[in-house]
N, C-alpha and C positions, 0 to 999 in steps of 0.2 A: 691549443687545441681545446674547445669544450667537450663535454660530455653528459650522456644522458644516464641517469641511476636508474636502473630498474629493480624495483622490489616485490619478489615473489612471496608467498605465504609460506613455501617449505623448500628447504633444500634440494629435492627430486624436481620441484618445477624448475627452479633455478638453473639445474641441469639440463632439463628437456629445452627451455628457452636458448642457453649458449648453443645447443646441437643443432636446433633449428636456425639461429642466426648466424652461425660460423660461415656456411656458404655464400651468404650476401653480404654480411659485414665483415668478414676477416675473423682470421684466428683468434681467439682469447687464451689470456695467459691465466693460469690459476693461483689464486693466493689463498691464505688461510680460511678468511671468510667472504672472498668474492671473487668473482673474474672479470677481467677486464682487456678489453682491445682499445682500438685508437677511437671509436665512436661509443661504445657502452661499456658502463660499470654494471654487473648483474650480482646481487644479493639476494639473501632471503631471511625472515622471519622463521620463527618454527612456531606457526600459531599466534596467541597475544602475548605479545613482548610487555605490553604498558595495560594499565587498569585503571578507571578512574576511583576517586575518593574523595571525600568531603574535606574541605579545606579544614586545616587543624584548628581554628576557633570551633567549627563543630564538630571536631570527632570526640564523641564520650567515649571513656575506656570501659573494658568489661567489667562489671561488678558496681556501677556507678550508674547504670541504667535507672532512671526513675522519670516520672511523667513532669517532674521540672524542665527536664531536657527536652523534651518531645514536642512538637514534632521537628524533626530533622530537615528543614526545605533549605540547602545552601543554595545562594545564589550563583554559584556556580561551581563547577567540579575541577578538582586538581588532578594530576595525573601522577601514578607512581609506577615505577617499574615491576614486573613480575620477578620474584626472589630469583626461581630457577632459571630464567634466562636472561639475566643482567648482561654477562659476558655477550651475547648475540647482540641484545639492543645497544651496547655501545660502540660493537662494530658496525652496526647498520648506520647509526646516528654518524660515525666518525666519516662515513662514505659521504652521508647525504649534506655533511657541512663544506665538504671538499669545494675550494674555489673555481676548481675547472668543471665541476657539476653545475650545470646550468638549469637542468629540467628532469623532473622528476618521472615515472611512470609508474603506476600502480597496478601492478601483474599479480595481486593476490586474487582468491577463488572468487569466479563471479556471483557473488551474493550479498548479502546484508552483512555478514558476520568477517567478511575478507574485507569489504569498502572500512568497517570499522578498525580492523585491525591497520591498515595503510594508514587513515586518519591522524588515530591516535599516535602512533610513529611520527607521523610528518608534525603534529602538533608538539609532542615531547621533543622532537629534535630542532624545532624553532624558537623554543622557549617563549620568554614573553614578547619579543620582537617579530617572531616568525621566521621560516626559513626564507619566503618571498620569493619562490622559484614555481614556473609554472609546472601544474600537474597534468597529464594525461592517464587515460584509464586503458588499460589491455584486458579486453573481454573475451575469456577464454571458456568453450565448453566442451572442445576436444584438445586432446595434447598432442595430436600427430605434428611433425614439423612443419608441415603445409599450413596445417590451421593456425599454427602459431605466427606464421609469416604471413599470413592473411590477416590475423588479428593485430599485427604492427602495421599494416597497410591501413587498416580501419580503427585507428585509436579514437577513443572517444574523450570529449572535452570536459574538464570540471564539472561546467556548468550542465550539462547533460546528465552528470550524476551526483548534482546536488540533494535532487530528491532522495535517492538511495541512503546519500550520507547522512542526512537530516534523520530518515527513519531508523539507522542503525544508532545514532547517537541516541535518541529518543528511546528507543527499547531498552539499551543499557542504563540509561537513567531512570528510568520508569522502574526498571526491575531493582535497581540499588534502591530509589525512595520506597517502594512499597515494601521489599523484603527488610530493610534496615529499621525502618517506622513501625513494620507490624511486629516484628522479631521484639522488639525493645518495648512497644507497648503491651505486648499481650505477656511477656517477662516482666515488666513492672505490675502489671495487673495480678499476675500469680506470686509474685513475691511481696505483696502487701503485707502478709502475714510473718513475714521475715525470711530470711535465707535467700538464697539464687537461684530461683526457678526458671532455667534457661527455656523457653519456649518458641522455637524457629517457626516463620511461617514465609511461604513465597510464594509466586506467580505460579511456578510449576510444581513444587514440591506438595504444596497445600492441597491441590486438586486432586495430585496422584495418592496422597494419603486418604482424600476424601472417598476416591474409588474404592481402596480396600478397605476401610471402615463400613461402608455402604453395604457392601457384600457382606462383611463380617456380621452386620446388623440383620440382614436377611436370613443368615444360616441362624442366629440365636433365636430369632424370631419364629423359624421354621418348626411346624408341627407336621408330624409325617402323618401320613393316610396310608391306610391298606386298601391295597388293590390286589385283583386276579389275573392272570393270563390264563389261556386254554392251549395246549400245545397238543398236537396229533400227529400219529405217524401214519403214514397211507401205504399200503402195500399193493404195490402195481406188477404186472409180470414179471417187468424187467428189474423189480427189486422196490426195497422202501426207500420214501422221503419224508421228511419233515414239515409239519405245515401249523401255521398260528392262527387259531380264530380273530378275524374282524368285523367289525359292524359295518356293514355296505352303505348304511343310509346316514353314516355319521357325519356331523356339519359341527365345525369349529364353533366353539362357544362364545358367546359376545362379549365384548369388553365389561369390566365390572367397573365400580365406582370410581376406582383409580386411573382408569383409560387402559388399563393392562386385561387380557384375556388369560384364564387359566390355562397355563401350558402343561399341565399335568393330565387334562382330559384328552385323552386319543382314542382312537377307532379300537385298538386292540386291548384295552383295558376295561377291567368288569368291576364296579364298585360297590358290587355284593358277593359274598360267598355262595349264598343261596344262587342267585340268578347265574354263576358262573358253574355251579353243580350241574345245576340241569342243561345247561349248553354242552357238557362236558357228557352228561348221561345221554342225554338224546342223540348225540354225534356217535358214540363208541360203539363199534361193530357193524355200523352202517355202512352200505355202499356209498361213493362219492361219484359225480358227474366232474368232470375235469375240462377246461378251457386253459389255453395257454396263448402267451404273446411272448415272443422272442424277436428281438431287433440287435444290430451291431451298435456300438457306441465307442466312440474314441476319448481318450484322455491324454492330452498336451502335458507337456512338463512344465510345471512351477517355473515362473520368470526367474532371472537371475537375481543373488543376494544384494539386497541393498544392507547397512548394518543392523537395523532393527530385524528383520526377517532373519538374517545369520545369527543374532543374539536369541532370538525366539527358539530358531530349529536347535542349534547347538545345546539349549537347554534342555529342552525336549529327548535329543537324541543321546547327549554325552552327561547331562546333567551339569552343563558349565554354567557360572552365573553371568551375567550379561558383564560384570566387569573382568572377568576372565577371558572370554570371549573377545573384548574390546583388547585386552592386552595381548592375546595371543596373535590377533590379526594386525595390531599394529607391530609386532616383533617379525612377522611374516614380510611387512610391507617396508620397515626401516631397516630391519637388520638383515635378511634373507633376501630382500628385493624380489620376493617371490608373488606377493600379491599386490594389486592395485590400493590406492588411497582407500582406507577402511571406513572412515568416517562420512559417509553417504548418504543420503536419503533418495537415491535414484536407481532403479532396479533397469535401466535401458542403458545401452551403448551409442555414443554419437555415430551418425551414419557416416562419417568417412573413417569408422574404425574397421570395416571389412576386412582390408588387407591385412592389419596387425591382428586381427583374431584368426586369419588364416595361417600365419605364421607361430600363434601360438599355439594352434591345433596341431602343427607340424612338428612344433617343440616337444609337446606333451607325445605324438608320436613316437617321437626318438628317446624318450626320455629314461626309457629301461625301468618304468613302473610297470612291472609285468601285470598287475591286477587293473590297470586305467588304459597303459600304450595302446592296447589292440583296439579298443574302441575310438581312440583319438586316429589311428589308423583308417578305421572303417570310415569315421568321418571326412577323412583326407580324400580315401580311396572314392567313396561316393560323393564328394562336393557338396557335402550339407552345409558348408557356411555359405549362406548366400542373402541377397538383401531380404529384411522382412522386419516388417515393421514393428512388430513385436519385441524385438531384440536391438534393432536401429532405429532410433527415434530421437531427433535433437529436442523435441517438443517435451519429451520425459526427462532429458536431462537439465539437472538443475547445477548447482556448483559443480559438482562430481558427479561422474558416472558410476554403473553398478561395479560391484565386486568382482574382477576376475582374476586367473593366474597372469602373471608377466611373462616374457619371453625368457627369462631365466630360471632352470631348473633348481630348486633348491637341495642342499644337503645339509647336513648337520641337526637335522631339525630333532627338537625332543618329542616324545610321545604326543604329548597334547597338541603341540605345533603340528604334527604330523597329520592327526586327525583333522584337526580344521580344516589343512591345506587340502586334504582328500576331498572333503566335503563342498570346498568350493571348486576343486576339480572338475567333480562328478556333476554339481549343479550347472558349471558351464558346459560340460559337453552334451547335458542333457537337452540343454534348450534348443540344440541343432539338430538332435536325432528325432527320427517320425514318432509321431502319439502313439501309443499304446492303445492294443484294439481289443475289445471284450465283446462278449456274446452275453447281453442279459435277458436273463428269461424271467416270467412275472407268471406264475400259475396259481390259479384259482382252484380248488377243489371243495364242491358243494354238496352238503350232505343235506337231504330232505328227510324231515322226520316231524309226524305231528301236524303234518300243512305249514310247516316254518321250514325256512333255509337258512343252514349255518355254513356260511364261508370261511374257508383257511386259506390264507396266502402262503404262497413258499417261494423265496427268490433265490435264483441262481446267477454267477456271473462267472463267466469263464475267459481267461486271459488266452486269446485267439494269436495274437503277436505282440512280442513283450515291448518295442520300441526301445524308448529310451529308459523303459524298466529296467532293462539286460544292464545297464550300467551300474544298477542296484542290486544285481543279483537275482532277479526274477525271470524266470522262464515260462514260456505256454504251457497249461495244464494238459493233460493228456484228457481225452474224453472220457476214459473209464477212471480217472482221477476223482475220488468225492470228498478231498481234503477239504475241512471246514463245512462241508454241506453245501459248497457254492455251487457244484455240477451236479444238478438233479438228473436221478436215472430218467430215461425215456420212457414215455405216456403215448401209447399209440392211437392215431386220431378215433374217437370214439369208445375208447376203453373205458369201461368202469372200474374203480379202485376201491379197496375196502377200508375203512377207519380200524386201523388194527388197535389202535390207543388214543385216547383222548384224556388227558391227566391237567388237573389245576395246576399251577405255581402260583403260591402265596408270596406277593412281592409288599414293599413300602417304597411310597415317594420318598425320593433321597432331597435335602438340601443341595442348594448349588454350590459347586466346588470353590475352595479359597484359590484365590490368585497364586500361581507360581511367577517366576520371572518372566515365564516365556508369554503366558497370557496378561500379565500385567502391561510387558511391552508393548503387546498389541491392543491392549486399551487405551495405555498413553497414544499411539500412534494414531487410533481413532476415536479419539477423545471429542473431536469436530462432530461425529456423527450422534452424539446424545445431545446437541444443542438445538433446541426447538426454531430459534430464529435463523431464517434461510440465507440471511446476509451473513450472519455471523459464522454460520457453519461451511457457507462457500470460503470464507476468508481463511478457515481453518483447516481446508480441505486437504492440503498437503502439509500440515504443519504439524497437527494434533499438539500434545503436551510435551513440551523441550524439543530438541532435536536431536538425532541418532547419536551424536557424539557425547549429549548431557545424560541421556535417559539412565544409562548405566550408573553415573555419579548419583543422579539423584536418588533412585533405590537405594544405592550403598549410603547417602547422605539420612535417610531417613531410617534406616538400620542403627547405623554410629549414632543418631540421637534418641535412639530407643522409643521411636514411634512404630518399629517393626521389629520383628522375630522372625529370623529362617530357620524353620524347622525340616528338615528334609530339605523338599522343593517348593514348600507351602511357605507363602508369607503371611504371618499373622499378626494383626495390629494390637499393640499394647493397649493398657489404661489410658497412658499420656495421650495416645492417639483420640481414644474416645473424648478423653477430657477436652482435649483442643477442640474438637470438633463443637462440643457442648457450648463450649464457650464462644465460638465464631456465631452458633446458630443463637446464641443467650444475646450476645452483646448486639446483635443485628449485622454484623458484618461478614455475611455468607459468602459474597460475592468472593472473599478471598479462597474459598473452598470450592469454586466454581469453575468448570473450563470456558464458561462463558466470557470469564475475564481476559483470557486468551484470546480467545475468538473476537472480542470487541476490539482488542489491540492491532490484532491481525488485518482487521478491517480497516483500523483508522490508520496504520502505519503503511497499507497497501496504498491508501489515498493519497499521504504523503508522499509515496515514492512516485507518484503520478502528478504531483504540485498540485492536488485538490483540496490539500490540509496543510495548515503552518505548523512548522515546530513548536512555535510560541503556543499557539492555540491547545495543543496535545498536552504539552507540559505544563499548561495550566489546569488541567483537568486532574492530570495526576497528582497536582500538589493537592488541588481541592480533595480528591480521593484519600492521599493521605492523612489530610487535616480531620478528614470524617472518620477513619478509622483510629487515631488516637483520641478525639474527641468521644466518640463512643465507649471506651475503654476507661476514658479518665472519669467519665460523669456516671458511670454505673454504680450504682448505691445501693441496691437490693441486699439482702443478705447471702443470697446463694442465687445460682444462676440455673434457670429452668432447665430439666434435662430427664432423661429416662434412667432413674438409678435405681440402684439393688438394695435389697432388704438382707442381712445377713442372717444366717441361719445360726449361729453360736450367739447365746444370750450376752447381756450387760454383764462383766464381772463383778460389778458393783452392786445391782438390784437386780440383776435377771432378767430386765426389760427387753424390749427388741432395739436392735442396733440397725439404723438405717444409714444410706450413702446420701450426701450431699454434695453441690460442687465441690467443696474444700475439705470437708472432714466425714468422718463415720461417727454418729452421734447415737446416743441412748435417746429413744423416743417413750419410754417407760414401759410400764405393763400395762395390760388392758384396763383402761378406767383411772391410772394414775399416771401422775406427773414424772416426767424425766427426771433422772437424779443428775443429770450434769456430766456426766461420763461421756468422753469423745476424743480423738485423736485425728490428728490432719491426715489428709490423704496423701500429701507430698510432702514429707519431712525432706528438708535439706535438697528440695528440687527432684525426687525421686517419687514416680506415683506409684503406689501400690497396686497390684493386680487385685480383683477381687477374692481369690483363692489364697495369694499372699495374708491378705487383710483377717480371714478366717483362719487362717493359723496361728497368728500374731493373736489373736483375741481367743485361741482355743489353747494355746500353749504358753502365751504370755512371753514368748519370744521367737524370733524367726533370724535366720541368717548363717553366715554373712552375706549380705546382698551389696552389689555392686552400683554404681552410679548416681551416688549422693555427690552433692556438690555445695562446698564450703562458701560462705558468704562472698568471698573475691572470686567465685567461680571455678576456684580448684576441685576436681574429683576427688573423691574417697570412699572406702568400703569400711562396713560397718554391720554389727550385728544390731538388732533393733529389741529392747526389751519393754515390757509394760509392769511399772513398780507401783507398788502402793504408797501412796503419800499421806501419812498421819496426820499432817496439819491441814490439809485440804479432804482427808475422808475421803479419797477417792484414787483412782488409777491415772497416771500420766505415761506418757511415752517417752522414752531415753534410749539415747545413743550407747551402746557397749564396744568399748575399744580393745577389750580382752584383759583390763587388768585383774590380777589375781587376788580375790578379795580374801580367800582363807588364810593367805600366808602370815597377815597381820592379826586376825581373829583368832585363829588356832582353832578354826571351829571344826570338827570331824567330818572326813568326806567319806562316803560311802560308794564305792564301785562296783558291790555285789550283783545289780543288775546288768552290768555293761559287759560286752565282750571286750578283749583286749585288742588293743589297734597293732602291736608287736612288742618284741623285746626292749628295753631300754638300753642304749648305746654306751650308757655311762656304768651302768650296773646289773643289767641285766632284768631287772624287775619288768613286771607288766607296765606297758604306756596304755594310760584311757584318755578319752574326751574330758574335758573338765572347762566348762563355762566355753569361753573362747581361745582356749589352748588345748595342747597336748602334752600330757604331764606322765612324769614316770608315778609309780604309785607309792614310791618312798619319797616323793619331793614334797607331800601334802600330808597334813596330819591325817592318820587313819585308825580306825579302832584297835589294829595289830601293831601299829607304830606311829605313836603321837606325835612324835617328834621326827622331822624330816630329817633324811640321810644323804639324800640323791639331789642334783642340781638341774636333772633334765628340766626343759620346758620350752615350746614351741610353739608359735600362734597359729590359729587356723585363720589368719589373715598376715600375710608379709606383705608390706609395701604395696596396699592394696591388692595382692594377688592372693583370693580365695585358696588354702590348701586344701584339698577335698580328702576324706579319709582314705580313698584308695591311693593317691599319692604318697600320704604320710606311711601307709601300710607298706610301699615299695620302698620309699626311703629307708624305713627301720628294717626291712627285709634285705637290702641289696647297699644300701648306703646312699642311695642317689633316687630322686625324681623324674619323671620325663621332663622335657623342655617346656617350662612353662612361659606363658607370653604376655602376662597381665602386670607384672611388676612396673611399679610407678615411681621413678627418683623423686625424693624429697627436695634436690638440691636442684636439679634442672628441669621438674614436673616430666620429663620425657619417657615414655613407656620402653621397656626393655624386655628380652627375653632371657632366663637362664634357668639352670638345673638346681634345684637344692641338694644339698650333698652334706653328709656328717664328718666335719673335720673335729678328727679325734684330738690333734693336737692342741686346737685352740679348746675343745670341748664343748663345741655348739653347732648349730645347722649354720652352713655359710652358701653362698652362692658358687658357682661354677658355670663358666660362660662359653658358649659353644666357640668350637675354632671356627674362625672367619675364612681359611683357605678350603678348597676341595668343596663342600657344600654350601659355602656361604651364599647368600642371596647376591651381596655385593662384592665385587672383586678387590683383591687389597687395593689399597690407595697406591697410586704412583709415588716412586721418591726421586728426588735428583740430587744430581753430585755424589751417587755411590758409585763404588769401583763394579765394575761387571761380577755377575757372580760366577763362581766357579762352575765351569762347564759351560759357559757360554761360547758357540761358535765362532770361529773367525768370521764367518760371513755375518752373523748377526752382528758382530762389531763392525763391521764394514758397514753395514745398512745403517745402523747408529751413527757412523762418523759421517755417512753420506748426508745425514738429515741436518748436521750442523753447517751453516752457511760458512764456508771457507773464510770468508772476509770477515767474519767476527770472530774476535778471538775469545776463548771460552774465559769468563770471569774466574780468579783464584777461587779455590774451593776454600768456605768457609772452614774453620777447624770445627770438628763435630764437638759439640758438647757432652760431657762426660753424662751418660744416664745416671738419674738419682737413684741411689740405693733403694732396696724396697726399705730397709729399716732407717736410713736418714730420713729426716723429716725438716719441719718447720719449726721455728723458735716461738713460744709463746711470749704474748706480752706480759709485764709484770704481774697485772692484774688477773689474767689467765692463769700466768703460772702457781699464782696463790692457792688455785682450786685445783691442778693436775700436775703439778711440778714444773722444773725449769728445762726439763730435757727436751730436746728437740723431738719432735713427734710428727707422725703423720696425720693429713686431715681426719680420715677417717676414725683413726686411734683417738683423737681429741673427742670426737662426738661421743663415742665410747665411753671415755673416762667421766665426760661432764656427765653423762645417763647415770652412771654408776654413783657419783656423787649426789646426784637428784634423787635416786631412788633411796640411798642410803640415808639421807637426809629429810625424807619425805616431803621434798619440795613440789608433787604435782599436785595442783589446786583440786581440792575434794570435789566440788561442784564441777568443776570441768577437767576432767583427764588429760586434755590437750594443752591446759595452760600451765605454766612453771612459774612458781614464786620464788622472788629472788631472796637469799639470805645476806647477811653481812658481804660474805666474799662473792656472791654472784651478782650482787648489784653494780659494782664497779664494772663486771663483764657485760651484762648486758644493758647498761645504762638507765633501768627502770625499775619498777616493782615488780612485773610480772612480763611475760612474754609466751607465744605460742611454740608449740614443737616445731612448726614449720618455719619460724624466723630463726632456730639454732643455727642452721648452715651457714646463713649470711651473716649473722653475729660473730661466728667463730673465724670467718675470714679477715675480719677488721683485726684479729687479734694474733695473727701469725705471720712471719716474715721468715724471710731466707736467712738461713746462721750467717 
């Protein structure tokens, strides 16, 4: 008997399909990775299981990026499994290759990404020859059982889906071509002077960054202007009320040369203090006639949440980052089954979802959530859930529908999960509740004096019926409640009031606000609105920059690459961001920073979906664009890139001249009327761009740091101080890295700590500890006037494995023996970041690491182990369950004899050449590195010019195999000289 394989995008959808098919196709058996009956095998991906990559001959490794290898335009793309989901991919491929499976159904999400996910899996499973099995397409916009069965009755053909498949592949390959070639070209351009200056660009991330940079440029160029408002208080028989003067004849100013009007010019602002004072003096104490207009207005609840609106509002209400909100929503969906699929861009529900929503409202009414259940019960009793195109509309549902609670009431939520769940539940209930009703009053109090009229406006807004606002804790305001001045006192018809006071309020115009994650997500979502071309704007109308699922990752990526900083809720672009925008403008490849590029792609991909544009034609255009970007960067031959550059306030340390910024350097331009002296330093040493404030500090103090974010030539990150040193030979100052080597130990130069406050007591001898260069040192560990010969050994770096150790942390260590948990250590062996406490180890007489325990508060649960005896205290029931999980037919393999754990003291045997340096006793790998360093320092083998390089003497040369190695190579070299005893 032949079977049909159904591949869904997510496990939850596979389960929905099985539930829907069971009544018509028979019961399914559940297996580890799939469901199966006589007709169908149903399995699922977990999002993307396969991604595209260039064939190996086109793949250039990091650190080898140069114009010689660009552009990279492979004739075809290979596929590679996504590392995290290889197991799932293998399970799906196994089902696809079954001989009894003769047909495939693509049940991935109804959209471009869903089409791509399936097509790549199918291609990967088929290898070079292909699966050669017919494919049908299940197209679902609703997940009710009947909608799923209807979808199976109306499967689409592979030919019908070819346009969408072509568009999906083309978008993926175009993103790869532009992102890889753009990043490598800009990196190659910025690395021309040496080092590795990683400069990432992308179709979504770069226009997003451009939005933030353009806002920051407006803030920097903003010039504040003074203006005045006139605020009056009016006395009526019933009491006082406030009013603000306005110009009754005001007209908006015409657009300026740049096409925009001055938004600061408003009817209630006066731009001259004298004129404002005249208005206030004329009105004060005078009678005023009153006209009033009062009318009822209604306010409907906002629509249901899609992911972007949920991220924006959760950022504003709770301060959650977009990444955090997505993670919480994903947990509520996957783990707790409490919310529907969160990665959606729709704010509506399918029209056949009305019965499901009624059941959801009943579940909430019976849920026991005291603060929300009564409102759900009110909605049930009042039959609030009914057909409404604002809520139920198939035309507004794309791949997924809006985020709403499921029929499952959650338990065991964390505080953050509970906050987000409540937030979604409130919004869900709100859309079915009646609109809030307000009474809005506009009152004009007009003073006549000296033949002129001075009108003052007062606005009142009273909540009459709260409607949906009651769910959010807002009730109707009583008529006599004057809270916030919104409820105006009554003025009788024809009553004349008195202007009790009229006072000036001096104010200043303010620059536009920086983006928060909430406002940036909104800007990304609405990026199409800023595009002038009507067709491109239409194409981007429902897309924006990125997708709801990727926008959080885009923002986090820009922060990780040091293009933006997160300060509180503000996102601030760095010098590196400005440098990238200057580069793209200067090279003439600004299209990389414009939303128009996405708009153009969306327009052409939409044409491709309809069959009006061929995939080959589109990809030819992308290849030409890629070649253009690389050509522009490769051929740029001017000394600097034009841009809006800064002049530093600190003078040149060599001649006192003016130091100015250009694209690559800060350079002396000389004193007025004099030639420059030649002093300069690079803006981006080792790939990290100085902020202007940092450049000022370096110039003023001759040192700065420790700073993070530098990269070696091979692309590895490192942390260092930067110093300006005088070079006797060049007769000028030059920039150098300072890795914290103690210069005074060898020279015997006297150190003066008299100007410093102590960090704390030395844990070795009790003497004061001070900051000294790049270290914290005991006063008695360096030559001082009081003690020329050092007697103590305590010294620890301000940077340890790339982790800056702030003074406050060192104070804590010296006072309590332990720092807080620090999270920026980077292993020299694995290059991976890790977290640890720094502690004082009295036995070893040095600062060491202490790692946080994994159980209890661990981010990750303890690893599962197999073949171990049941732990003490395990119940008989638990043992019974465990036994039940082992199929009776399979005999458990004989347990392997557990290897005896290696004793902490027992170690590895050094080779003969290594033993000549450290001795022949078995030793732990970490101890080998320590002994090697002791030998290197004792024999002065660190290179004088480059402290990260180690020169080999007669003993070390057989170990190293060459005359010189870097500190980064030591761990790898040592491994080759160690073996089990």
